[in-house]
C-alpha positions as CSV (number, residue, x, y, z in Angstrom):
1,M,51.1,90.9,148.4
2,A,49.8,90.4,144.9
3,G,47.8,93.1,143.2
4,L,44.1,93.3,143.9
5,A,41.8,91.3,141.5
6,P,39.6,93.2,139.0
7,V,36.1,94.3,140.2
8,P,33.5,93.7,137.5
9,K,31.8,96.8,136.2
10,C,33.3,99.1,138.9
11,L,34.8,102.5,138.8
12,R,37.2,103.8,141.5
13,V,36.9,107.5,142.2
14,N,39.9,109.1,143.9
15,V,39.1,112.5,145.4
16,H,42.2,114.7,146.0
17,W,42.4,117.6,148.4
18,T,44.9,120.2,149.6
19,V,44.6,120.4,153.4
20,G,46.8,123.2,154.7
21,V,50.3,122.3,153.5
22,D,49.4,118.7,152.8
23,L,49.0,118.2,149.1
24,T,48.2,114.5,149.2
25,A,45.0,114.1,151.2
26,E,42.7,111.7,149.4
27,N,39.3,109.9,149.6
28,V,38.4,106.8,147.6
29,L,34.9,105.9,146.5
30,H,33.5,103.1,144.2
31,F,30.6,103.1,141.8
32,S,29.2,100.3,139.7
33,Y,28.4,101.0,136.0
34,S,26.5,99.5,133.1
35,G,27.3,99.5,129.4
36,G,30.7,99.2,127.9
37,P,34.0,100.0,129.6
38,P,35.1,103.6,129.6
39,S,38.0,104.9,127.5
40,T,40.6,107.2,128.9
41,A,38.6,110.1,127.4
42,D,35.4,108.8,129.0
43,C,37.2,108.5,132.4
44,S,38.3,112.1,132.1
45,S,34.8,113.2,131.2
46,L,33.4,111.4,134.2
47,A,36.0,112.9,136.4
48,S,35.1,116.4,135.3
49,A,31.4,115.7,135.9
50,I,32.0,114.3,139.3
51,F,34.1,117.3,140.3
52,T,31.0,119.5,140.0
53,P,28.8,118.0,142.8
54,F,31.8,117.8,145.1
55,S,32.8,121.4,144.3
56,S,29.2,122.6,144.8
57,N,29.4,121.5,148.5
58,H,32.3,123.8,149.2
59,G,30.4,125.1,152.2
60,Q,31.4,121.9,154.0
61,W,35.1,122.7,154.2
62,P,37.3,125.6,155.4
63,S,39.1,128.1,153.2
64,S,42.5,126.5,153.9
65,T,41.2,123.2,152.3
66,A,40.7,122.9,148.6
67,L,39.2,120.2,146.3
68,T,41.8,119.8,143.5
69,T,41.6,116.6,141.5
70,I,39.2,113.8,140.6
71,V,40.7,110.6,139.1
72,V,38.4,107.9,137.7
73,T,39.8,104.4,137.0
74,D,38.0,101.4,135.5
75,L,38.6,98.3,137.7
76,D,36.8,95.9,135.4
77,T,40.2,94.6,134.2
78,L,43.8,95.0,135.3
79,T,44.4,97.3,132.4
80,G,41.2,99.4,132.6
81,A,41.4,103.0,131.5
82,S,42.0,106.0,133.9
83,G,41.4,109.7,133.4
84,S,41.4,112.8,135.6
85,F,40.2,116.3,136.0
86,T,42.0,119.1,137.9
87,G,40.5,122.2,139.3
88,S,40.7,124.1,142.6
89,T,37.7,124.8,144.9
90,A,38.5,126.3,148.3
91,G,36.0,125.9,151.1
92,T,33.7,128.7,152.4
93,R,32.7,127.2,155.7
94,A,32.8,129.7,158.6
95,G,35.3,129.1,161.4
96,A,39.0,128.3,161.6
97,A,40.4,125.0,160.3
98,P,40.8,122.3,162.9
99,P,44.0,120.3,163.0
100,A,44.7,118.8,159.6
101,S,44.2,115.3,161.0
102,A,40.6,116.0,162.1
103,C,38.0,114.6,159.8
104,A,34.2,114.4,159.3
105,V,33.5,110.6,159.1
106,V,30.5,109.4,157.1
107,G,29.6,105.7,157.3
108,F,28.1,103.8,154.3
109,S,25.2,101.5,155.1
110,V,24.8,98.3,153.2
111,A,22.2,95.5,153.4
112,Q,24.8,92.7,153.7
113,R,26.2,91.5,157.0
114,Y,29.9,90.7,156.8
115,R,33.0,90.8,159.0
116,G,35.6,93.3,158.0
117,G,36.0,97.0,157.3
118,K,32.6,98.8,156.9
119,G,32.4,101.4,154.3
120,K,33.2,105.0,155.4
121,V,35.0,108.1,154.3
122,F,37.2,110.4,156.2
123,L,36.5,113.9,154.7
124,P,38.6,117.0,155.4
125,W,35.4,118.9,156.2
126,L,34.0,121.1,159.0
127,T,35.8,123.7,161.2
128,D,36.6,124.4,164.8
129,S,33.2,126.2,165.1
130,D,31.5,122.8,164.5
131,M,33.3,121.1,167.5
132,L,31.2,120.2,170.5
133,N,34.3,119.4,172.4
134,N,37.8,117.9,171.8
135,Q,36.3,114.5,170.8
136,L,33.0,115.3,169.1
137,W,31.5,117.3,166.3
138,Q,28.2,119.0,167.0
139,S,25.4,116.6,165.9
140,T,24.0,119.0,163.4
141,A,27.3,119.5,161.7
142,A,28.0,115.8,161.5
143,A,24.5,115.2,160.1
144,G,25.0,117.9,157.6
145,A,28.2,116.3,156.4
146,A,26.4,113.0,155.9
147,T,23.6,114.7,154.0
148,A,26.1,116.4,151.7
149,M,28.0,113.2,151.0
150,G,24.7,111.5,150.2
151,A,23.7,114.3,147.9
152,I,27.0,114.1,146.1
153,A,26.6,110.3,145.6
154,V,23.1,110.8,144.2
155,A,24.4,113.4,141.8
156,I,27.1,111.0,140.6
157,V,24.7,108.1,140.0
158,G,23.3,108.6,136.5
159,L,26.4,110.3,135.0
160,S,27.6,108.8,131.7
161,A,30.3,109.1,129.1
162,G,30.6,107.1,125.9
163,T,28.6,103.9,126.6
164,T,29.5,103.9,130.4
165,N,26.6,104.7,132.7
166,I,27.2,105.0,136.5
167,T,24.4,103.1,138.3
168,Q,25.2,102.8,142.0
169,H,27.4,103.9,144.8
170,V,29.0,100.7,146.2
171,V,31.4,99.4,148.8
172,T,33.9,96.8,147.5
173,S,35.0,93.7,149.4
174,Y,38.3,92.1,148.3
175,F,39.0,89.6,151.1
176,K,37.3,86.7,152.9
177,G,39.1,85.1,155.9
178,Y,42.8,84.4,156.2
179,N,45.5,82.2,154.8
180,A,47.9,80.5,157.2
181,P,49.8,83.1,159.2
182,T,53.5,83.7,158.5
183,V,56.1,84.1,161.3
184,A,58.5,87.0,161.1
185,A,62.1,87.0,162.3
186,N,61.0,88.4,165.7
187,N,58.6,85.4,166.1
188,R,55.5,87.5,165.6
189,A,52.8,85.9,163.6
190,K,51.2,87.9,160.8
191,N,47.7,87.1,159.5
192,N,47.4,87.1,155.7
193,P,44.0,88.0,154.3
194,K,42.7,85.6,151.7
195,P,41.7,87.5,148.5
196,K,38.4,86.7,146.8
197,T,38.7,85.4,143.3
198,T,36.1,88.0,142.3
199,P,35.6,90.9,144.7
200,D,32.1,91.7,145.9
201,K,30.2,95.0,145.4
202,Y,27.6,96.0,148.1
203,A,25.2,98.7,147.2
204,V,25.3,101.7,149.6
205,T,21.8,102.3,151.0
206,G,22.4,105.2,153.4
207,Y,24.9,107.7,154.8
208,V,25.4,107.6,158.5
209,P,26.9,110.6,160.4
210,Q,29.6,109.9,162.9
211,Q,29.7,112.5,165.7
212,R,33.1,111.4,166.9
213,I,35.9,113.4,165.3
214,G,37.9,111.2,162.9
215,S,41.6,111.2,162.6
216,Q,44.0,110.9,159.6
217,R,47.3,111.6,161.3
218,K,49.3,111.5,158.1
219,R,47.6,114.7,157.0
220,L,49.7,116.5,159.6
221,R,52.7,115.8,157.3
222,R,55.0,114.8,160.1
């Protein structure tokens, strides 16, 4: 599949975590911006600033989990700048860590109606003390995670570096419909998503707690 098209005036924020022995856990967020495109130094400056509101919410994750790196990439062109900031903030939430695959899921509300993946994030947050049972988080814990994610996004909006000003938390949409399916050697048909010439950005209007425990099995490092 060809590379994804540029997203006008959009920054990708990669949030990296250490979850137990897994050094590669990651969340991806998107933010629109105004002003000129950021330089590499601007991206690094924004990454450092974004690290702060995430780090300030260390009460959401257990001590065996740590926030480690923020990477900011300009998606406005295929050659947009990228910069990072590295630190280490371990969690302080009471309780033992659940399985590394267990996640607090926060949905992102948007005004648009469209078919496809709805915005959400699978955060390595909460502990076994927050579990109602094997399938669900306690409602107060799930709501707290959504509130914290919303507060982080609010703190990120308004950050600036150089002439770049972050203006909105957004969900990006790269595809619309499908091209003709291809048939593999085993006679299985495979749908091929049709990329948009210009991806859409949908403003996030709310943060919805998901009480069901999310799963990211690869964080078990099998």
